[in-house]
Structures are given as C-alpha cells and as structure tokens.
N, C-alpha and C positions, 0 to 999 in steps of 0.2 A: 621797887620794880626797876629803877634805873640801873642798879648793879646787875640785875639779871639780864637786862638788855645788853649791858656792856660785856658781860662774860660770854653771852651768846655771840655778840658781834666779834669778840676776839677769837672765838672758835671758828667762826665763819671766815675770819681773816686768813686762816690756814688754807682755805679752799682755793683762793685765786692763784697763789704761787704753784700749787699742785696742778691746777688747770693749765697754767703757762708751761709747766714742765711736760705735761701730756701733749701740749701743742707742738712740742719739738719733734715728735714722731709724725711722719707724714700720714699714717693711717688714723691717728687720733687728733690731727691738727684742728679741725673745726669743732669737734666736741670739746676739746681742751679749751679753745678760745671761748666757747659758749659757757662752759663751766666757770672759767675765770671771771667773765663779765657778770654772771649771775651772783657769784659769791661776793664780788666787789660791791655790787649794788645792795645786796642784802646786808652785808657787813656795814657799809656806810650808812644805810638807813637806820640800823639799830644803834650805831654810834651817835647819830644825830638825836635819836630819842633819849639816849643815856645822858647826853650833854645838857639836857634840860634841867637836870638835877645835880650833875657831877661837874666839878670844875674842869675846864677844857684840858689843862695840862695833865691832870690826873687821869682823865678819861683817855686821852691820847696815849699816855705812857702805858696804861693797863692794856689798852687795845693792841698796841704794837708789841708789847711784851708777850701777851698770850699768843699773838700771831707768830712772833719770832721763835719763841720756845717750841710751840707746836709744830711749826714748819721744820725746825731742826729735827725734832723727833720723827716726823713723817719721812724726812729725807734719809735718816739713819735706818729706819725700819723698812721702808719700801723701795728706796732708791740707792741703797748701799753707799750713802754719803760717808766720808771719812769721819772717824771718831778718835778722840784722844781725851786724856784726863783734863787738859786745859780747855777743850771745847765744851765738855760737860760742866766744868767750873764756870765758864762764861755764861752758859744757860742758867746755871744756878744763881749767878749774880743778877741776871735779868729778873728772874722770879723773885729773888730777895728784894730787889728794888721795887717791884710791883707791890709786894706785900707791905713794904715800908710806906709806900704812898697811900695804901688803903688804911693802914693803922694811923698814919699822921692825919 
C-alpha cells in the first residue's frame, strides 16, 4: 500500500507547480494559489504515509522524480515549454534513476 501512496503522492506533486503557474495570471491568481496549497498538502500527507514503510531517501527520490518528470510533460503539453532531445533525455534519466531505486 505504501508504494501506491507514494505513486499517488508523486502524481499530486505535479499539481502544485501547475497551480503556481496558474497564479501568475491575474484572473486565476487566487484559484491557482488554492490549487497549489491543496496539492502540496495532499502530496505531502501521502508521502508521509508512504515513508512509514519505504526508506526516506527512496521515497523522496521517487516522489520528486515523478513530480519533476510529470511537471516537465505538463509544461510541454499545456504551456508550450521548450523541448529538445537533451531535455527529454534528462527526464528519461530521472525516470531511470527512480526505477533503479525501486529495483534496488
């Protein structure tokens, strides 16, 4: 169950940078801030639950890895963030590192 908590926490980790991005526009400032705070709290709580069974270093690396890779993809798809082969390779290295931590 801890790994399920951790994967959900990592996915929720994507929500708070998106909320902060939304908060940059005056018309969505407050809703963006609220979204960011809600996702931070939910993600942090699930990380806390996951760390009861998963070592802290592994849990934190997986949590931030899912958040970083997911936020990168959201930025590319919805916010026209720049892409390049090297940026995609960087994300693949993050994902590979997370997988290696799980396997080890």
